[in-house]
C-alpha positions as CSV (number, residue, x, y, z in Angstrom):
1,M,0.7,9.9,39.7
2,V,0.6,11.9,36.6
3,F,-2.6,14.2,35.6
4,Y,-4.2,16.0,32.9
5,N,-7.2,18.5,33.1
6,G,-9.2,19.7,30.6
7,D,-9.6,23.3,32.5
8,H,-5.7,23.6,31.4
9,L,-6.5,23.8,27.8
10,K,-5.8,27.6,26.4
11,E,-8.4,27.5,24.0
12,P,-10.7,24.5,22.5
13,L,-11.3,23.6,19.0
14,S,-13.0,26.1,17.0
15,N,-15.3,23.7,15.0
16,T,-16.2,20.2,16.1
17,E,-18.6,19.9,13.4
18,K,-15.4,19.0,11.0
19,I,-14.6,16.0,13.8
20,P,-16.4,12.7,13.0
21,N,-18.7,11.5,15.5
22,I,-18.6,7.9,16.2
23,D,-21.9,6.3,16.9
24,I,-20.7,3.1,18.3
25,G,-24.1,1.5,18.5
26,K,-24.2,1.7,14.7
27,A,-20.4,1.5,13.6
28,Y,-19.2,-1.5,16.0
29,D,-21.8,-2.9,18.3
30,Q,-25.4,-2.6,18.1
31,R,-25.8,-3.3,21.8
32,Y,-24.6,0.2,22.5
33,I,-28.0,1.6,20.9
34,N,-30.2,1.2,23.9
35,A,-27.5,0.7,26.7
36,D,-26.8,2.9,29.5
37,I,-23.8,1.4,30.1
38,H,-21.5,-0.6,27.9
39,Y,-18.4,-2.4,29.1
40,E,-15.8,-3.9,26.1
41,N,-12.4,-5.1,26.4
42,V,-9.6,-3.4,24.4
43,A,-8.5,-5.9,22.4
44,N,-11.7,-6.6,20.8
45,L,-12.3,-2.9,20.1
46,A,-8.6,-2.8,18.8
47,D,-9.6,-5.7,16.2
48,F,-12.2,-3.5,14.8
49,F,-11.1,0.3,15.1
50,G,-7.2,-0.4,15.3
51,R,-4.4,0.8,17.2
52,N,-4.0,4.3,16.0
53,M,-7.5,5.6,16.4
54,P,-7.8,9.1,14.6
55,I,-9.4,12.1,16.0
56,H,-13.1,11.7,16.7
57,H,-15.7,12.1,19.4
58,H,-18.9,10.6,21.1
59,D,-22.3,12.7,20.8
60,R,-24.2,12.2,24.0
61,F,-22.0,9.8,25.5
62,Y,-18.8,9.8,28.1
63,Q,-16.2,7.4,27.7
64,I,-13.4,6.0,29.8
65,H,-10.6,4.3,28.5
66,F,-8.2,2.3,30.8
67,F,-5.1,0.9,29.6
68,L,-3.0,-1.5,31.6
69,N,0.3,-1.8,30.2
70,E,2.7,-0.4,27.6
71,N,2.8,3.3,26.7
72,V,0.0,4.7,25.5
73,H,-0.1,8.2,23.3
74,V,-3.3,10.2,24.1
75,H,-4.7,13.5,22.3
76,L,-7.4,15.2,24.1
77,D,-8.4,18.6,22.2
78,E,-5.3,20.6,21.8
79,A,-3.0,18.4,24.1
80,S,-1.0,15.5,23.7
81,F,0.9,13.5,25.7
82,S,2.2,9.8,26.5
83,V,1.5,8.0,29.5
84,Q,2.9,4.8,30.9
85,G,0.2,2.1,31.5
86,P,-1.7,1.3,33.9
87,M,-3.9,4.7,33.0
88,F,-7.0,6.0,32.1
89,F,-8.2,8.9,30.2
90,L,-12.1,10.3,30.4
91,T,-14.0,12.3,27.6
92,P,-16.9,13.9,28.1
93,P,-19.8,13.9,25.2
94,T,-18.1,16.0,22.0
95,T,-14.6,16.0,23.4
96,P,-12.3,15.6,20.5
97,H,-9.7,12.8,21.2
98,A,-7.3,10.3,19.6
99,F,-4.9,7.5,21.0
100,V,-2.4,5.1,19.7
101,T,-1.6,1.9,21.6
102,D,1.2,-0.6,21.5
103,S,-0.1,-4.2,19.9
104,Q,0.3,-5.7,23.4
105,T,-1.8,-2.9,25.0
106,T,-4.8,-4.4,27.3
107,G,-7.4,-2.8,28.9
108,H,-11.3,-1.7,29.5
109,V,-13.3,1.0,27.8
110,I,-16.9,1.9,29.3
111,T,-19.2,4.1,27.5
112,V,-22.0,5.9,29.4
113,R,-25.0,7.6,28.3
114,Q,-24.6,11.2,29.4
115,E,-28.1,11.0,31.4
116,T,-26.9,8.1,33.3
117,Y,-23.7,9.6,34.2
118,W,-25.3,12.7,35.2
119,K,-27.5,10.4,37.4
120,L,-24.6,8.9,38.9
121,M,-22.7,11.5,39.3
122,N,-25.0,13.4,41.3
123,E,-25.8,10.7,43.6
124,I,-22.1,10.9,44.3
125,D,-22.4,14.2,45.8
126,T,-25.9,16.1,45.5
127,V,-24.3,19.4,46.6
128,H,-20.8,19.7,44.7
129,P,-20.7,17.1,42.2
130,P,-16.8,16.5,41.4
131,K,-16.1,19.1,38.4
132,S,-13.1,17.2,37.1
133,L,-15.2,14.4,36.0
134,N,-17.1,16.6,33.4
135,T,-13.9,17.6,32.0
136,P,-11.3,15.8,29.9
137,L,-9.0,13.9,32.2
138,C,-6.2,11.6,32.0
139,V,-4.2,9.9,35.1
140,E,-1.6,7.6,35.1
141,L,-2.2,4.4,37.9
142,K,0.5,3.7,40.3
143,P,-1.2,0.6,42.1
144,E,1.8,-0.5,43.9
145,I,2.2,2.8,46.0
146,N,-1.8,4.0,45.7
147,K,-4.3,2.0,47.3
148,I,-7.6,3.8,45.4
149,A,-5.7,2.9,42.0
150,E,-5.4,-0.9,43.3
151,H,-9.2,-0.8,44.2
152,L,-10.1,0.9,40.9
153,L,-8.4,-1.8,39.0
154,S,-9.9,-4.4,40.9
155,L,-13.5,-2.9,40.1
156,L,-12.7,-3.0,36.7
157,A,-11.8,-6.6,36.7
158,F,-15.0,-7.3,38.3
159,M,-16.9,-5.1,35.7
160,A,-14.8,-7.2,33.1
161,F,-15.8,-10.4,34.5
162,E,-19.4,-9.7,34.5
163,A,-19.5,-8.7,30.7
164,E,-17.6,-11.3,29.4
165,K,-19.0,-14.3,31.6
166,F,-22.9,-13.2,31.2
167,E,-24.7,-12.6,28.3
168,K,-26.9,-10.0,29.7
169,P,-25.6,-8.9,32.9
170,Y,-27.4,-7.3,35.4
171,N,-28.2,-3.1,34.7
172,C,-27.8,-2.9,38.4
173,V,-24.6,-4.3,38.5
174,H,-23.0,-2.4,35.8
175,S,-24.4,0.9,37.6
176,A,-23.0,-0.1,41.0
177,L,-20.1,-0.7,39.6
178,L,-19.3,2.3,37.6
179,Q,-20.7,4.4,40.6
180,L,-17.6,3.2,42.7
181,I,-15.4,3.4,39.6
182,L,-16.4,7.2,39.6
183,V,-15.6,7.7,43.2
184,D,-12.4,6.2,43.2
185,I,-12.0,8.3,39.8
186,S,-12.9,11.6,41.9
187,R,-10.5,10.7,44.5
188,L,-7.5,10.3,42.6
189,S,-8.0,13.6,40.6
190,E,-8.3,15.6,43.9
191,N,-4.3,16.1,43.9
192,H,-2.7,16.4,40.6
193,S,-0.2,18.4,38.8
194,P,-0.9,19.3,35.0
195,E,0.5,17.4,32.1
196,Q,2.6,19.6,29.6
197,N,1.4,20.4,26.6
198,T,2.5,19.5,23.0
199,R,2.9,22.3,20.2
200,K,-0.7,23.0,19.0
201,E,0.9,23.3,15.5
202,D,2.2,19.9,15.6
203,V,-1.3,18.5,16.7
204,R,-2.8,20.1,13.8
205,V,-0.4,18.4,11.4
206,F,-0.8,15.1,12.8
207,R,-4.4,15.3,12.7
208,R,-4.0,16.5,8.9
209,F,-2.0,13.6,8.1
210,N,-4.6,11.0,9.6
211,E,-7.4,12.5,7.8
212,M,-5.2,12.3,4.5
213,I,-4.3,8.5,5.7
214,E,-8.1,7.9,6.0
215,S,-8.6,9.3,2.5
216,N,-5.9,7.5,0.5
217,F,-4.5,4.4,2.4
218,K,-6.0,2.3,-0.3
219,Q,-4.1,4.2,-2.8
220,H,-0.7,3.2,-1.5
221,A,0.8,6.8,-2.1
222,A,4.3,7.2,-1.5
223,L,5.0,9.7,1.7
224,H,5.5,13.1,-0.3
225,F,1.9,12.6,-1.5
226,Y,1.2,13.4,1.9
227,T,4.0,15.9,3.1
228,E,3.1,18.0,-0.2
229,Q,-0.4,18.5,0.7
230,I,0.2,19.1,4.2
231,G,2.8,21.6,3.8
232,V,5.8,20.0,5.8
233,T,8.8,18.2,5.1
234,E,8.9,14.7,5.3
235,G,11.5,14.8,7.9
236,R,9.3,17.2,10.1
237,L,6.3,15.0,9.5
238,N,7.9,11.8,11.0
239,N,9.5,13.6,13.9
240,I,6.1,15.0,14.7
241,C,4.9,11.3,14.3
242,R,7.6,9.8,16.6
243,R,6.9,12.1,19.2
244,L,3.3,12.0,19.1
245,T,3.0,8.2,19.0
246,G,6.2,6.6,19.1
247,Q,5.8,5.6,15.4
248,S,7.0,6.6,12.0
249,S,5.1,8.0,9.3
250,K,5.3,5.3,7.3
251,S,4.3,2.8,10.1
252,L,1.0,4.9,10.7
253,I,0.1,4.2,6.7
254,T,1.0,0.7,7.1
255,D,-1.2,0.4,10.5
256,R,-4.2,1.8,8.8
257,L,-4.1,-0.5,5.9
258,M,-3.4,-3.4,8.1
259,Q,-6.3,-2.2,10.6
260,E,-8.9,-2.1,7.4
261,A,-7.4,-5.5,6.2
262,R,-8.2,-7.0,9.6
263,R,-11.3,-5.7,9.8
264,L,-12.6,-7.1,6.5
265,L,-10.9,-10.7,7.6
266,I,-12.9,-10.6,10.8
267,F,-16.2,-8.8,10.2
268,T,-16.6,-9.8,6.5
269,L,-17.3,-13.0,4.8
270,S,-15.6,-11.6,1.2
271,P,-12.8,-14.0,-0.2
272,I,-8.8,-13.0,0.6
273,T,-8.5,-12.2,-3.1
274,E,-11.3,-9.8,-3.2
275,I,-10.5,-8.1,0.1
276,S,-6.5,-7.8,-1.4
277,Y,-8.2,-5.9,-4.5
278,E,-10.5,-3.9,-2.4
279,L,-7.2,-2.4,-0.3
280,G,-5.7,-1.9,-3.8
281,F,-3.2,-4.6,-4.0
282,K,-3.1,-5.7,-7.7
283,D,-1.3,-8.9,-6.4
284,P,-3.2,-11.2,-3.9
285,G,0.1,-13.3,-3.3
286,Y,1.8,-9.8,-2.2
287,F,-1.3,-8.9,0.0
288,S,-0.8,-12.1,1.6
289,R,3.2,-11.7,2.0
290,F,2.4,-8.1,3.1
291,F,-0.2,-9.1,5.8
292,S,2.1,-12.3,7.0
293,R,5.0,-9.9,7.5
294,S,3.3,-7.5,9.7
295,E,0.7,-10.0,11.6
296,G,2.6,-13.0,12.0
297,L,0.1,-15.1,10.4
298,S,-1.3,-15.6,6.8
299,P,-4.7,-13.9,6.4
300,S,-6.6,-17.1,6.3
301,D,-5.1,-18.0,9.7
302,Y,-5.6,-15.1,11.2
303,R,-9.4,-15.4,10.0
304,E,-9.7,-18.5,11.5
305,Q,-8.2,-17.8,15.0
306,K,-10.2,-14.5,15.3
307,L,-13.7,-16.1,14.3
308,D,-15.0,-16.7,17.7
309,R,-14.5,-12.9,18.8
310,K,-16.6,-11.1,16.3
311,P,-18.9,-9.5,18.8
312,S,-22.6,-9.8,18.7
313,T,-25.2,-7.6,17.0
């Protein structure tokens, strides 16, 4: 089991106010607004937010991401590392985090209001609540040799069943399952070795690149546009991106464009021609070819396939 704990960070970010706070209830699913505990599967969130999730945080919410397969690149505060699924990482409120997953990665995401999380933690151990569950945490699971990891994955499967089969799962069921999940996480975190940190300067370059992608991806700017403003060579930027995400710098720009295309196709009724212009394509036909090369489906076929996966509001 490979483990990372936020206690090993040398210094926190100097100004988290510059890092966007994503209010899930407003940005994705209104069920989050009043829910104390919310479950979602990774595929649905990836359809909306994409597989390359830039740095962000969640005010007043804990989140636990569980990825069941493939390699996952995770960034917590100033630390960056790669972990093979199954794995999970936990982020307390306001903890800056980002991650990149493969297209075939599956898993679960649990979002918990901080007051509910504290209550459950205090009930686990009223005298000495596990400190590790109040700091950033990342663990590689090995269920084939660890019975606790195996048990944790079975609890997640039960929570997924409850969320997917019942439109309004009983709060007591989710609460009981989450408390058992937290117990397993606490036990898994008792014996660990710290993960090696990546160079902080490389993490900062990567964050700046992602910020620029977010502001400019519709302009279809060449890579030198980004490197000149960041102040690095194209070779260095590409090396940083490959080390931190397993992808080239150009593919990250393409992924962001594809993420927005998928989002508009699924969550709006805009005509495909209008979507192509909104994304900066001058020729709708070229947009269709671009989308088909990346997704393996035409925009219209993709929209038809995904219509029934739009989250309820």
